[in-house]
The first five atom37 places (N, CA, C, CB, O) and aatype in JSON, in Angstrom:
{
  "aatype": [12, 15, 1, 10, 1, 2, 14, 11, 7, 7, 10, 16, 0, 0, 7, 1, 0, 8, 18, 11, 1, 16, 6, 7, 0, 2, 10, 11, 14, 7, 19, 1, 7, 0, 0, 2, 16, 14, 6, 11, 12, 1, 1, 11, 7, 15, 13, 10, 16, 1, 13, 18, 16, 2, 14, 15, 7, 14, 10, 11, 16, 11, 16, 7, 11, 14, 16, 1, 10, 0, 10, 0, 0, 2, 0, 17, 7, 6, 14, 19, 14, 5, 16, 14, 0, 0, 0, 0, 1, 10, 0, 0, 11, 7, 1, 1, 12, 10, 1, 0, 18, 2, 0, 11, 1, 7, 7, 1],
  "atom_mask": [
    [1, 1, 1, 1, 1],
    [1, 1, 1, 1, 1],
    [1, 1, 1, 1, 1],
    [1, 1, 1, 1, 1],
    [1, 1, 1, 1, 1],
    [1, 1, 1, 1, 1],
    [1, 1, 1, 1, 1],
    [1, 1, 1, 1, 1],
    [1, 1, 1, 0, 1],
    [1, 1, 1, 0, 1],
    [1, 1, 1, 1, 1],
    [1, 1, 1, 1, 1],
    [1, 1, 1, 1, 1],
    [1, 1, 1, 1, 1],
    [1, 1, 1, 0, 1],
    [1, 1, 1, 1, 1],
    [1, 1, 1, 1, 1],
    [1, 1, 1, 1, 1],
    [1, 1, 1, 1, 1],
    [1, 1, 1, 1, 1],
    [1, 1, 1, 1, 1],
    [1, 1, 1, 1, 1],
    [1, 1, 1, 1, 1],
    [1, 1, 1, 0, 1],
    [1, 1, 1, 1, 1],
    [1, 1, 1, 1, 1],
    [1, 1, 1, 1, 1],
    [1, 1, 1, 1, 1],
    [1, 1, 1, 1, 1],
    [1, 1, 1, 0, 1],
    [1, 1, 1, 1, 1],
    [1, 1, 1, 1, 1],
    [1, 1, 1, 0, 1],
    [1, 1, 1, 1, 1],
    [1, 1, 1, 1, 1],
    [1, 1, 1, 1, 1],
    [1, 1, 1, 1, 1],
    [1, 1, 1, 1, 1],
    [1, 1, 1, 1, 1],
    [1, 1, 1, 1, 1],
    [1, 1, 1, 1, 1],
    [1, 1, 1, 1, 1],
    [1, 1, 1, 1, 1],
    [1, 1, 1, 1, 1],
    [1, 1, 1, 0, 1],
    [1, 1, 1, 1, 1],
    [1, 1, 1, 1, 1],
    [1, 1, 1, 1, 1],
    [1, 1, 1, 1, 1],
    [1, 1, 1, 1, 1],
    [1, 1, 1, 1, 1],
    [1, 1, 1, 1, 1],
    [1, 1, 1, 1, 1],
    [1, 1, 1, 1, 1],
    [1, 1, 1, 1, 1],
    [1, 1, 1, 1, 1],
    [1, 1, 1, 0, 1],
    [1, 1, 1, 1, 1],
    [1, 1, 1, 1, 1],
    [1, 1, 1, 1, 1],
    [1, 1, 1, 1, 1],
    [1, 1, 1, 1, 1],
    [1, 1, 1, 1, 1],
    [1, 1, 1, 0, 1],
    [1, 1, 1, 1, 1],
    [1, 1, 1, 1, 1],
    [1, 1, 1, 1, 1],
    [1, 1, 1, 1, 1],
    [1, 1, 1, 1, 1],
    [1, 1, 1, 1, 1],
    [1, 1, 1, 1, 1],
    [1, 1, 1, 1, 1],
    [1, 1, 1, 1, 1],
    [1, 1, 1, 1, 1],
    [1, 1, 1, 1, 1],
    [1, 1, 1, 1, 1],
    [1, 1, 1, 0, 1],
    [1, 1, 1, 1, 1],
    [1, 1, 1, 1, 1],
    [1, 1, 1, 1, 1],
    [1, 1, 1, 1, 1],
    [1, 1, 1, 1, 1],
    [1, 1, 1, 1, 1],
    [1, 1, 1, 1, 1],
    [1, 1, 1, 1, 1],
    [1, 1, 1, 1, 1],
    [1, 1, 1, 1, 1],
    [1, 1, 1, 1, 1],
    [1, 1, 1, 1, 1],
    [1, 1, 1, 1, 1],
    [1, 1, 1, 1, 1],
    [1, 1, 1, 1, 1],
    [1, 1, 1, 1, 1],
    [1, 1, 1, 0, 1],
    [1, 1, 1, 1, 1],
    [1, 1, 1, 1, 1],
    [1, 1, 1, 1, 1],
    [1, 1, 1, 1, 1],
    [1, 1, 1, 1, 1],
    [1, 1, 1, 1, 1],
    [1, 1, 1, 1, 1],
    [1, 1, 1, 1, 1],
    [1, 1, 1, 1, 1],
    [1, 1, 1, 1, 1],
    [1, 1, 1, 1, 1],
    [1, 1, 1, 0, 1],
    [1, 1, 1, 0, 1],
    [1, 1, 1, 1, 1]
  ],
  "atom_positions": [
    [[-3.85, 38.7, 11.11], [-4.63, 39.95, 10.61], [-3.17, 41.18, 10.76], [-6.33, 40.36, 11.86], [-3.23, 42.21, 10.1]],
    [[-2.2, 40.98, 11.48], [-1.18, 41.34, 11.39], [-0.73, 41.97, 10.08], [-0.61, 40.44, 11.77], [-0.87, 43.17, 9.87]],
    [[-0.23, 41.19, 9.27], [0.03, 41.2, 7.67], [-0.72, 42.11, 7.04], [-0.27, 39.92, 6.96], [-0.32, 42.52, 5.95]],
    [[-2.0, 42.65, 7.62], [-3.08, 43.29, 6.94], [-2.92, 44.73, 7.48], [-4.55, 42.59, 7.24], [-3.43, 45.63, 6.81]],
    [[-2.24, 45.04, 8.63], [-2.09, 46.19, 9.54], [-0.53, 46.69, 8.96], [-2.19, 45.7, 11.38], [0.34, 45.84, 8.77]],
    [[-0.34, 47.91, 8.74], [1.42, 48.51, 9.03], [1.24, 49.18, 10.24], [2.2, 49.75, 7.79], [0.61, 50.2, 10.51]],
    [[2.04, 48.28, 11.05], [2.59, 48.9, 12.2], [2.91, 50.24, 12.64], [3.47, 48.45, 12.3], [3.03, 50.5, 13.83]],
    [[3.12, 51.38, 11.42], [3.0, 51.99, 11.28], [2.02, 53.1, 10.97], [3.47, 51.68, 11.09], [2.05, 54.32, 11.15]],
    [[1.44, 52.54, 10.63], [-0.14, 53.48, 10.56], [-0.93, 52.81, 9.42], [0.0, 0.0, 0.0], [-0.21, 52.4, 8.51]],
    [[-2.21, 52.62, 9.28], [-3.05, 52.56, 7.83], [-2.35, 51.03, 7.4], [0.0, 0.0, 0.0], [-1.37, 50.44, 7.86]],
    [[-3.41, 50.67, 6.22], [-3.44, 49.13, 5.86], [-1.95, 48.55, 5.09], [-4.83, 48.91, 4.73], [-1.16, 49.48, 5.22]],
    [[-1.63, 48.01, 4.74], [-0.95, 46.84, 3.83], [-1.34, 46.82, 2.64], [-1.14, 45.51, 4.23], [-2.57, 46.93, 2.58]],
    [[-0.67, 46.7, 1.31], [-1.36, 46.57, 0.3], [-2.19, 45.13, 0.13], [-0.47, 46.85, -0.71], [-3.11, 45.16, -0.69]],
    [[-1.97, 44.01, 0.75], [-2.69, 42.62, 1.28], [-3.74, 43.32, 2.23], [-1.54, 41.37, 2.21], [-4.83, 42.75, 2.13]],
    [[-3.76, 44.25, 3.01], [-5.36, 44.43, 3.56], [-6.07, 45.29, 3.08], [0.0, 0.0, 0.0], [-7.22, 45.3, 3.51]],
    [[-5.65, 46.5, 1.86], [-6.35, 46.93, 1.16], [-7.38, 45.94, 0.17], [-5.54, 47.69, 0.64], [-8.56, 46.15, -0.09]],
    [[-6.45, 44.7, -0.32], [-6.74, 44.1, -1.22], [-8.27, 42.62, -0.14], [-4.92, 43.58, -2.02], [-9.21, 41.9, -0.5]],
    [[-7.78, 42.87, 0.77], [-8.67, 42.3, 1.71], [-10.16, 43.06, 2.06], [-7.84, 42.19, 2.96], [-11.12, 42.37, 2.39]],
    [[-10.22, 43.8, 2.01], [-10.83, 44.71, 2.28], [-12.13, 44.86, 1.13], [-9.84, 45.75, 2.41], [-13.36, 44.79, 1.22]],
    [[-10.89, 45.18, -0.29], [-11.85, 45.23, -1.48], [-12.67, 43.72, -1.4], [-10.91, 45.46, -3.06], [-13.88, 43.68, -1.65]],
    [[-12.01, 42.7, -1.1], [-12.44, 41.22, -1.27], [-13.77, 41.27, -0.82], [-11.58, 40.12, -0.44], [-14.7, 40.89, -1.53]],
    [[-13.99, 41.96, 0.89], [-14.97, 41.4, 1.74], [-16.19, 42.45, 1.7], [-14.36, 41.14, 3.24], [-17.41, 42.26, 1.77]],
    [[-15.3, 43.81, 1.56], [-16.29, 45.21, 1.42], [-16.82, 45.45, 0.03], [-15.45, 46.64, 1.8], [-17.96, 45.85, -0.22]],
    [[-15.88, 45.17, -0.84], [-16.28, 45.3, -1.93], [-15.83, 46.88, -2.42], [0.0, 0.0, 0.0], [-15.97, 47.12, -3.62]],
    [[-15.37, 47.81, -1.66], [-14.18, 49.21, -1.69], [-12.96, 49.02, -2.16], [-13.79, 49.8, -0.31], [-12.1, 48.19, -1.88]],
    [[-13.0, 50.06, -3.06], [-11.66, 50.0, -3.78], [-10.67, 51.14, -2.82], [-11.88, 50.52, -5.64], [-10.63, 52.25, -3.34]],
    [[-10.02, 51.05, -1.76], [-9.1, 51.94, -1.26], [-8.15, 52.07, -1.99], [-8.67, 51.71, -0.15], [-7.9, 51.14, -2.76]],
    [[-7.36, 53.16, -1.99], [-5.8, 53.76, -2.09], [-4.94, 53.92, -1.63], [-5.55, 54.48, -2.22], [-5.19, 54.81, -0.82]],
    [[-3.76, 53.61, -1.53], [-2.71, 53.98, -0.21], [-2.72, 55.59, -0.08], [-0.9, 53.39, -0.52], [-2.66, 56.37, -1.03]],
    [[-2.78, 55.9, 1.16], [-2.93, 57.18, 1.53], [-1.27, 58.14, 0.73], [0.0, 0.0, 0.0], [-0.12, 57.8, 0.47]],
    [[-2.07, 59.39, 0.63], [-1.45, 60.67, -0.07], [-0.07, 61.07, 0.73], [-2.62, 62.04, -0.01], [-0.18, 61.94, 1.59]],
    [[1.5, 60.36, 0.47], [2.7, 61.01, 1.06], [3.0, 61.92, 0.72], [3.66, 60.54, 1.06], [2.49, 62.25, -0.35]],
    [[4.06, 62.96, 1.39], [4.24, 64.13, 0.62], [3.5, 64.96, 0.27], [0.0, 0.0, 0.0], [2.36, 64.91, 0.74]],
    [[3.82, 65.95, -0.61], [3.01, 67.1, -0.88], [2.11, 66.44, -1.95], [3.86, 68.47, -1.36], [2.25, 65.56, -2.8]],
    [[0.78, 67.57, -1.4], [-0.52, 67.27, -2.12], [-0.56, 68.23, -2.93], [-1.78, 67.18, -1.35], [-1.21, 69.26, -2.77]],
    [[0.38, 67.86, -4.19], [0.92, 68.84, -5.46], [-0.27, 69.36, -6.75], [2.23, 67.83, -6.34], [-0.31, 70.37, -7.45]],
    [[-1.36, 67.88, -6.65], [-2.21, 67.86, -7.6], [-3.64, 67.58, -7.08], [-1.76, 66.95, -8.54], [-3.87, 66.75, -6.21]],
    [[-5.1, 68.74, -8.0], [-6.06, 68.66, -7.2], [-6.8, 67.16, -6.53], [-6.86, 69.4, -7.91], [-7.48, 67.06, -5.51]],
    [[-6.38, 66.09, -7.5], [-6.86, 65.0, -6.4], [-6.27, 64.89, -5.36], [-6.85, 63.78, -6.74], [-6.89, 64.79, -4.3]],
    [[-4.81, 64.88, -5.42], [-4.33, 64.6, -3.9], [-5.05, 65.31, -2.84], [-2.85, 64.98, -3.69], [-5.73, 64.88, -1.91]],
    [[-4.71, 66.66, -3.22], [-5.6, 67.97, -2.03], [-7.0, 67.52, -1.45], [-6.1, 69.63, -2.98], [-7.41, 67.83, -0.34]],
    [[-7.87, 66.51, -2.63], [-8.67, 66.39, -2.38], [-8.71, 65.13, -1.36], [-9.21, 66.53, -3.37], [-9.08, 65.17, -0.19]],
    [[-8.42, 64.43, -1.82], [-7.91, 63.28, -0.63], [-7.42, 63.17, 0.25], [-7.38, 62.62, -0.71], [-7.78, 62.32, 1.06]],
    [[-6.33, 64.04, 0.46], [-5.63, 64.06, 1.63], [-6.41, 65.15, 2.74], [-4.07, 64.46, 1.25], [-6.4, 65.08, 3.97]],
    [[-7.18, 66.32, 1.73], [-7.92, 67.15, 2.75], [-9.16, 66.4, 3.31], [0.0, 0.0, 0.0], [-9.71, 66.7, 4.37]],
    [[-9.61, 65.19, 2.33], [-10.95, 64.8, 3.26], [-10.97, 63.99, 4.07], [-11.96, 64.39, 2.73], [-11.79, 63.77, 4.97]],
    [[-9.58, 63.22, 3.66], [-9.13, 62.65, 5.11], [-8.64, 63.22, 6.88], [-8.07, 62.08, 4.67], [-8.92, 63.0, 8.05]],
    [[-7.91, 63.91, 6.21], [-7.57, 64.94, 7.6], [-8.52, 65.29, 8.19], [-6.93, 66.22, 7.44], [-8.59, 65.14, 9.41]],
    [[-9.83, 66.01, 7.25], [-10.75, 66.61, 7.95], [-11.68, 65.61, 8.95], [-11.52, 67.34, 6.95], [-12.13, 65.76, 10.08]],
    [[-11.74, 64.39, 7.85], [-12.99, 63.43, 8.01], [-12.15, 62.98, 9.56], [-13.33, 61.91, 6.47], [-12.6, 63.15, 10.7]],
    [[-11.18, 62.54, 9.28], [-9.94, 61.64, 11.15], [-10.23, 62.68, 12.28], [-7.36, 61.7, 11.0], [-10.87, 62.44, 13.31]],
    [[-9.72, 63.69, 11.98], [-8.96, 64.39, 13.35], [-9.98, 65.81, 13.41], [-6.87, 64.85, 13.06], [-9.47, 66.63, 14.18]],
    [[-11.12, 66.26, 12.88], [-11.91, 67.54, 13.44], [-13.1, 67.05, 14.63], [-12.78, 68.37, 12.0], [-13.58, 67.8, 15.48]],
    [[-13.41, 65.56, 14.43], [-13.98, 65.44, 15.99], [-13.62, 63.71, 16.16], [-16.06, 65.93, 16.19], [-14.37, 62.73, 16.1]],
    [[-12.35, 63.8, 16.37], [-11.25, 62.35, 16.66], [-12.79, 61.19, 17.46], [-9.31, 62.92, 18.44], [-13.56, 61.59, 18.33]],
    [[-12.81, 60.05, 16.91], [-13.56, 59.11, 17.18], [-13.33, 58.55, 17.97], [-13.76, 58.5, 16.55], [-14.32, 57.98, 18.43]],
    [[-12.09, 58.29, 18.66], [-11.65, 58.05, 19.95], [-10.19, 58.62, 20.75], [0.0, 0.0, 0.0], [-9.93, 59.83, 20.72]],
    [[-9.63, 58.05, 21.18], [-8.33, 58.64, 22.35], [-7.14, 58.6, 20.95], [-7.78, 57.12, 24.21], [-7.27, 57.81, 20.02]],
    [[-6.23, 59.41, 21.03], [-4.94, 59.37, 20.4], [-3.62, 58.77, 20.78], [-4.69, 60.43, 20.27], [-2.57, 58.6, 20.17]],
    [[-4.18, 58.42, 22.37], [-2.81, 57.64, 22.51], [-3.77, 56.71, 23.92], [-0.93, 58.9, 22.99], [-4.73, 57.16, 24.56]],
    [[-3.06, 55.27, 24.09], [-3.02, 54.06, 24.85], [-2.81, 54.66, 26.27], [-1.85, 52.99, 24.34], [-2.04, 55.61, 26.45]],
    [[-3.64, 53.95, 27.48], [-3.05, 54.48, 29.07], [-1.63, 54.16, 28.88], [-3.72, 53.57, 30.64], [-0.87, 55.0, 29.38]],
    [[-1.04, 53.15, 28.26], [0.72, 53.24, 28.24], [1.35, 54.17, 27.79], [1.39, 52.32, 27.55], [2.58, 54.22, 27.81]],
    [[0.31, 55.38, 27.11], [0.99, 56.73, 26.04], [1.24, 56.33, 24.56], [0.0, 0.0, 0.0], [1.22, 57.18, 23.67]],
    [[1.44, 55.28, 24.37], [1.69, 54.57, 22.95], [0.44, 55.3, 22.18], [1.59, 52.62, 22.98], [-0.56, 55.71, 22.77]],
    [[0.7, 55.41, 20.45], [-0.17, 56.25, 20.04], [-1.01, 55.02, 19.2], [0.49, 57.62, 19.22], [-0.52, 54.02, 18.67]],
    [[-2.5, 55.42, 19.26], [-3.28, 54.64, 18.77], [-3.76, 54.23, 17.6], [-3.87, 54.83, 19.17], [-3.6, 55.35, 17.13]],
    [[-4.25, 53.58, 16.61], [-4.33, 53.54, 15.52], [-4.72, 54.43, 14.29], [-4.76, 52.84, 15.61], [-4.51, 54.56, 13.09]],
    [[-5.59, 55.08, 15.56], [-6.2, 56.68, 14.76], [-5.15, 57.64, 14.97], [-7.76, 57.49, 15.5], [-5.04, 58.63, 14.25]],
    [[-4.6, 57.46, 15.66], [-3.1, 58.56, 15.58], [-2.05, 57.83, 14.37], [-2.0, 58.57, 17.51], [-1.88, 58.41, 13.3]],
    [[-1.66, 57.04, 14.54], [-1.11, 56.58, 13.22], [-1.64, 56.8, 12.11], [-0.97, 55.42, 13.14], [-0.84, 56.94, 11.19]],
    [[-2.73, 56.88, 11.85], [-3.13, 56.84, 10.31], [-2.65, 58.31, 9.86], [-4.95, 56.55, 10.01], [-2.45, 58.26, 8.65]],
    [[-2.44, 59.33, 10.24], [-1.5, 60.2, 9.89], [-0.33, 60.03, 9.41], [-1.32, 60.75, 10.64], [0.26, 60.76, 8.62]],
    [[0.02, 59.02, 9.9], [1.52, 58.7, 9.53], [1.83, 58.05, 7.9], [2.03, 57.51, 10.7], [2.6, 58.33, 6.98]],
    [[0.84, 57.11, 8.11], [0.05, 56.8, 6.97], [-0.3, 57.76, 5.46], [-1.11, 56.56, 7.64], [-0.37, 57.39, 4.29]],
    [[-0.42, 58.58, 5.83], [-0.55, 59.43, 4.97], [0.45, 60.82, 4.96], [-1.87, 59.65, 5.09], [0.19, 61.74, 4.18]],
    [[1.58, 60.9, 5.87], [2.74, 61.76, 5.88], [2.68, 62.87, 6.58], [0.0, 0.0, 0.0], [3.28, 63.87, 6.21]],
    [[1.86, 62.82, 7.82], [2.07, 63.6, 8.85], [2.43, 63.26, 9.7], [1.39, 64.12, 9.17], [2.53, 62.05, 9.88]],
    [[2.73, 64.0, 10.48], [3.02, 64.28, 12.27], [2.25, 63.06, 12.78], [2.26, 65.97, 13.09], [1.28, 62.77, 12.08]],
    [[2.46, 62.33, 13.8], [1.52, 61.26, 14.4], [1.01, 62.4, 15.46], [2.32, 59.64, 15.11], [1.91, 63.02, 16.02]],
    [[-0.45, 62.77, 15.81], [-1.04, 63.75, 16.77], [-1.01, 63.16, 17.89], [-2.37, 64.21, 16.51], [-1.34, 61.98, 17.98]],
    [[-0.62, 63.85, 18.89], [-0.07, 63.14, 20.3], [-1.27, 64.28, 21.58], [2.35, 63.51, 20.54], [-1.36, 64.03, 22.78]],
    [[-1.93, 65.32, 20.96], [-2.87, 65.76, 21.89], [-4.06, 66.34, 20.92], [-2.21, 66.88, 22.96], [-3.76, 66.69, 19.78]],
    [[-5.22, 66.41, 21.34], [-6.29, 67.2, 20.57], [-5.74, 68.49, 20.05], [-7.53, 67.53, 21.48], [-6.3, 68.82, 19.0]],
    [[-4.94, 69.21, 20.39], [-4.64, 70.36, 19.84], [-3.97, 70.14, 18.65], [-3.96, 71.13, 20.67], [-3.9, 71.02, 17.79]],
    [[-3.38, 68.82, 18.48], [-2.36, 68.51, 17.44], [-3.62, 68.02, 16.2], [-1.03, 67.09, 18.03], [-3.69, 68.32, 15.01]],
    [[-4.33, 67.35, 16.87], [-5.64, 66.79, 15.99], [-6.18, 67.63, 15.38], [-6.71, 66.2, 16.64], [-6.49, 67.4, 14.21]],
    [[-6.49, 68.91, 15.99], [-7.27, 70.01, 15.49], [-6.37, 70.64, 14.2], [-7.55, 71.15, 16.76], [-6.83, 70.84, 13.08]],
    [[-4.97, 70.9, 14.62], [-4.28, 71.6, 13.6], [-3.97, 70.6, 12.34], [-2.95, 72.23, 14.22], [-3.77, 71.04, 11.21]],
    [[-3.96, 69.59, 12.57], [-4.2, 68.59, 11.18], [-5.53, 68.66, 10.41], [-4.13, 67.02, 11.59], [-5.57, 68.52, 9.18]],
    [[-6.66, 68.89, 11.22], [-7.63, 68.73, 10.64], [-8.22, 70.49, 10.21], [-8.51, 67.71, 11.59], [-9.36, 70.62, 9.77]],
    [[-7.56, 71.42, 10.36], [-7.29, 72.8, 10.1], [-6.61, 72.47, 8.68], [-6.31, 73.65, 11.32], [-7.2, 72.68, 7.62]],
    [[-5.52, 72.02, 8.75], [-4.86, 71.7, 7.48], [-5.32, 70.98, 6.17], [-3.94, 71.07, 7.84], [-4.83, 71.11, 5.05]],
    [[-6.56, 70.05, 6.62], [-7.15, 69.32, 5.44], [-8.45, 70.2, 5.33], [0.0, 0.0, 0.0], [-9.27, 69.88, 4.47]],
    [[-8.74, 71.42, 6.23], [-9.75, 72.06, 5.15], [-9.03, 72.84, 4.54], [-10.97, 72.81, 5.58], [-9.26, 72.99, 3.34]],
    [[-8.23, 73.38, 5.0], [-7.17, 74.24, 4.11], [-6.57, 73.96, 2.81], [-6.09, 74.39, 4.77], [-6.24, 74.83, 2.0]],
    [[-6.44, 72.5, 2.63], [-6.53, 71.55, 1.68], [-7.81, 71.71, 0.23], [-6.8, 70.3, 2.64], [-7.68, 71.8, -0.99]],
    [[-8.93, 71.68, 1.11], [-9.97, 71.35, 0.37], [-10.66, 72.72, 0.05], [-10.85, 70.32, 1.08], [-11.55, 72.83, -0.79]],
    [[-10.34, 73.41, 0.56], [-10.16, 75.24, -0.06], [-9.7, 75.38, -1.41], [-8.92, 76.23, 0.79], [-10.07, 76.05, -2.38]],
    [[-8.42, 74.22, -1.11], [-7.52, 75.39, -2.17], [-7.94, 74.2, -3.16], [-5.38, 75.92, -1.89], [-8.08, 74.63, -4.31]],
    [[-8.18, 72.72, -3.03], [-8.98, 72.7, -4.2], [-10.14, 72.55, -4.67], [-8.72, 72.19, -4.66], [-10.48, 71.83, -5.61]],
    [[-10.89, 73.38, -3.89], [-12.11, 73.66, -4.61], [-11.55, 75.26, -5.77], [-13.59, 74.02, -3.15], [-11.87, 75.37, -6.96]],
    [[-10.72, 76.25, -5.0], [-10.58, 77.1, -5.74], [-9.82, 76.79, -7.01], [-10.15, 77.98, -5.07], [-10.02, 77.56, -7.95]],
    [[-8.85, 75.64, -7.22], [-8.45, 75.41, -8.52], [-9.06, 74.58, -9.15], [-7.36, 75.12, -8.65], [-8.44, 74.05, -10.07]],
    [[-10.79, 74.07, -8.84], [-11.62, 73.74, -9.91], [-12.28, 74.5, -9.9], [-12.2, 72.73, -10.04], [-13.33, 73.87, -9.78]],
    [[-12.62, 75.84, -9.94], [-13.63, 76.71, -10.58], [-14.57, 77.33, -9.15], [0.0, 0.0, 0.0], [-15.48, 78.13, -9.3]],
    [[-14.18, 76.83, -7.9], [-14.82, 77.92, -6.93], [-16.09, 77.34, -6.26], [0.0, 0.0, 0.0], [-16.92, 78.12, -5.78]],
    [[-16.23, 76.28, -6.23], [-17.55, 75.38, -5.76], [-17.93, 75.41, -4.43], [-17.38, 73.94, -6.0], [-18.9, 74.75, -4.06]]
  ]
}
């Protein structure tokens, strides 16, 4: 199972292929770097908003290491959130990206 998960966060190409075989979903790798196109804005903004508005678990383990939830931000080129406030900042960034995306496509 470790070959499917990237230890720095997210899934490897093999992990995405496994998910496609088992679930039928076509996962794409996370948008790293600047979200400079409307599609990148939509994908990254949606991810950040969905994952970090109301995090579905803790951001750190009992030993202080980041959880997979926190490491997911790294897979998308964002800093790993250490606190709920940092997660809230990522969620706010995602909402800003979605507003910019909607403005570019005609204000829907």
